[in-house]
N, C-alpha and C positions, 0 to 999 in steps of 0.2 A: 504494500500500500504506500503510495507516494504522496498523496495529497494530505494536507494538514488535517482536514476534516476526517478522512478515513482513519488516520492514525489515532486521532482523538476518540473516534467512535469505538474503535477496537479496544483501546486501552481502558475506556471508562465503562465498558459494558459489564464489568464485574468478572465473575469467575464461572461463566456458563461452560460446563465441561465439554459439551458437544462442539460449541464454537471454538473452544481452546484446541480440541483435537483437530478440527477442520483446518484452522489457521496454522497449527504446528506442522501438519503434513504438507500443506501448500508451501509454507516457507522452506521446508527441507527440500521439496521438489525444485523450488526456484533456484536453489544454490547449485544444482547439478546441471551440467551441459550434456547433450547426447554423446559428444566425443569423450567426455569423462568416463563414460560407462561402456564404451565400445559400440555405440549406435551411430548410424548415419543421420544427419539432420536433413529433413525434407521440408521444404516450403518455409514461408515466412512465419515467425512465431509472434503471436500477439503479446505474449508474456514470456519472461525469461524462464529458463529451466526446462525440465522434462515435462512432457505431456502425461496426462493420467494413463493413457493406454501404453505409453512407453514404460512407465513405472510398473504397471500391472504385468507387462511382459517380463520385465527383469525379475519381478517377485514370483513369477510362475503362477499367477492367479488370473481369473477372468477380469475383464474391464469392469463389469457390473459389480463384481465382488469388491474390488478395490474402491470403486466409486462410492459404494455404500459405507465403507470404512471412512473415506474422506468426508462423507456427509455427517459423520459423527456417530455412526452406529457400529461400534466395535464389540458390543456385548456378545454377539454370536460367533465372533472370530476365534479360531483356535490359536493356541500359543505358537504353533508352527507357522501359521500365516503371519502373525505379527512379527515373528523373528525373520521371516522371509522379506517382509516389507522393510524392516529395520536394516537388513543387509543390503537391499537394493538402494536404500536411501543413504547408505554408508553412515549410519548413526553411530555416535559414540555410545559407550555403555550407559552413561548417564542419560543420553537422549533416548535410548531404547527403553530404559526403565520409566522415563517420563511418558513415552508412548503407551506402554502397557497400563500405567496408572490412569491415563486419560481414557483409554479404550475400554478398560474393564475394571472400574473402581470397586465393584462388588468383590473382587478377588484381592483387594489391597486393604488390609486392616488399618493401614495408616491414613486412610482417606476420611476418617471421622472428623467431625468439627472439633477443633481444639477449644479448651476452656479459655476464658480471658486470661491475660497475663497473671502469673502466679508470683507470690513473694519468693525470693530466693531462699533456699534452705540455709539455716545458720551455719551448718558445717561447710557449705560451699563458699559462703562469704569469708569464713575463717581461712579457707584454703587460699582465696584471692589475696587476703591480707598478708599471708606468709610468703607469697611468691615474690621473688626479687626482680620481676620483669613486669611491664605493663600488661594487664590482663583484665578481661571482662567476660560476662556471660550473656548470651543471647538465646532467645527461643526461636521457634520456627518462623515467626513473623519478623524476626530481627529486632524485637523489643530488647532493650538493654536492661537486664534484670539486676545486675550488680557489677561492681568494678573495684579496683584498688587505687591507692593514692598515686602510684606511678602512672596509671592510666589517665588519671586526672591531669597530671603534669604534662603528659604527652598529647592527649586528645582534647582536653578542655574539661571544665567542671560540669558534669551532667547533673549534679545535685541541684543546680540552679534552675533546671528545666522542670516543668510539670511532668509527672510520670508519663502522660500520654504522648509527650514529645521526645521521650528517650527511646528513639528507634533509629537504627543505623541507616535505614533507607531515607527516612525523613531528614536526618542530619546531612547526609551527603548531597541530597537534592535541594533542600530548602534552607540550609544554614550556611551563609557566606563564611562565618567564622570557622566552621569545620573544613570547608574547601580550602581555606587559606593555610590550614595546617598540612595539606597534602600537596606535594610537588606535582603529582599526576592525578588530579581529581577525576579526570575523564576515565582513566583506566580503572580506578576504584568504582566509579559509577557503573561501568559495564559489569564488573564482578558482582556488585550488589544486585543488579537487576537479574542476572543469571541465577543467582542463589534464590532470590525472591520468587522468580518464575518456577523454579524447580520445587521449592517448598510449597508454593501455592498449588501445584499439581498434586501434592500429597493430601491436600484438604480442599478440594475445589469448591465445596459448599460452605466454607467457613466465612461467615459474615464479617469477621474482623479483618481477614485478608482482603475481602472485597472493599471494605471501607478504606483501608490503607491505600490500596491501588487506585481507587477512584480519587482520593485526595491528591496523591502524587500526580495523577494524570491531569487533574484540573489545574495544578499549580506549577508544573514543570514540563516545558516543551521537550527538554532533554530526556526526561523519563518516558514521555509518550513515544518518542522515536525509538528508544532502546527497547521498550516493552513490546513494540510492534515487531521486533526482530525474532521473537520467540526462541531466544537462545537460553539454554539451561546448563548449569554447572554448579556444583557445590564448592568449587574452588580447588586449587592445588596447594597441598601442604608445602611449606618451604618457599613460598613466594616472597619476594622482597618488596617492601613498601618504603618509599622515600618520604620522610616527614620534614616539615619546616617549622622550626621553633623560634620565637622572637629573641631568645637569649642564647641558644647554642647553635643556631643556624640549621643547616640541612644535615640529616643523618639517615641511615638506612636501618630498617628493622625487618627481621624475618618473621613471617606470620605462620604460626602453627596452631590450627584449630583442632580441638579434641571433643568428641562426644562425651556427655556426662550421662551415666546410667541412672535409671530410676525416674519414675514420674513422667511428666510432660517432656518432649524432646528438647534438650538444651545443648549448647555447645560452648565450651571454654575457649576463648580466643586469646592466645598469648603472642607476645611480640618480643623478640630478643635480638641483640646485636651480635655480629660475628666477633669471637674472641680476639682481643688485641687490636681491634679496629678503632678508628677515630669515633665511629658511631657508638662503640661500647663506652668510650670515655665520655661522650655527650650524655649517654643514658645514665652513667654513674654520677655525673654532675647533677642531673635532674633529681636523682634519687637522694643525693646527700644534702641538697640545699634545703634549709629550713625556711620555707616561705609559704604563703597562701597559694593554693592551687590556682594556676592561671585559667582564665575563662577561655 
């Protein structure tokens, strides 16, 4: 979708599972060219990418069968058919899992509606406080449930925000102060949308997800455009993030997310500097200074 209105309509329509499935499959078809998969291109194409009949041929299913899947009706499809479509579309493992969740939610126990944001367990907050690196905890909606003092020094003082605004997606798209702390905010924005899209696919009927996505769609053109790309990923462990701090300048942190067991799905997000680097020294300075956390 290229027009401003189309992107906005797609993004603000909430989390209709069948529409999500349709648009996801179309977006994956659009990124493949016939020559990419060993097919000859015939005639002028009105839209980029493979045609439905070409994809059906590659997957070894009838056109009518694949068309029904792309119309949002995947409940009757076998696992073998979905795997064949995933292979034909050259989906990553994360994308294949996303396809299955959207096509057959009744087989996915994780698709239930999540409860509202829950208070962080005391034991987890104690863990955060003992860590010697910036760290915080998010739930599936990317609500920030808890953090430590060093996270405040690096990312800003989230305690000054109302609880409903303590959300990683809201901060990266709606907070200029947060973006100023990141040397590459655009790269972080894409990662946030990929994670949010993947997590939303696990709970497509969750009204809290729908509300967050609609708010971001209404307030951020960047979010609308990225959301319309239908990219999914939970991120890669060991990714480097370059931060910008008003007192220590630029420094690099390595991001290591970890799933926390028990209760609602939560992830511990930790950031550390490479040993012996200037970034480690910058982080050590922030940890040792006795000062009020910077906003």
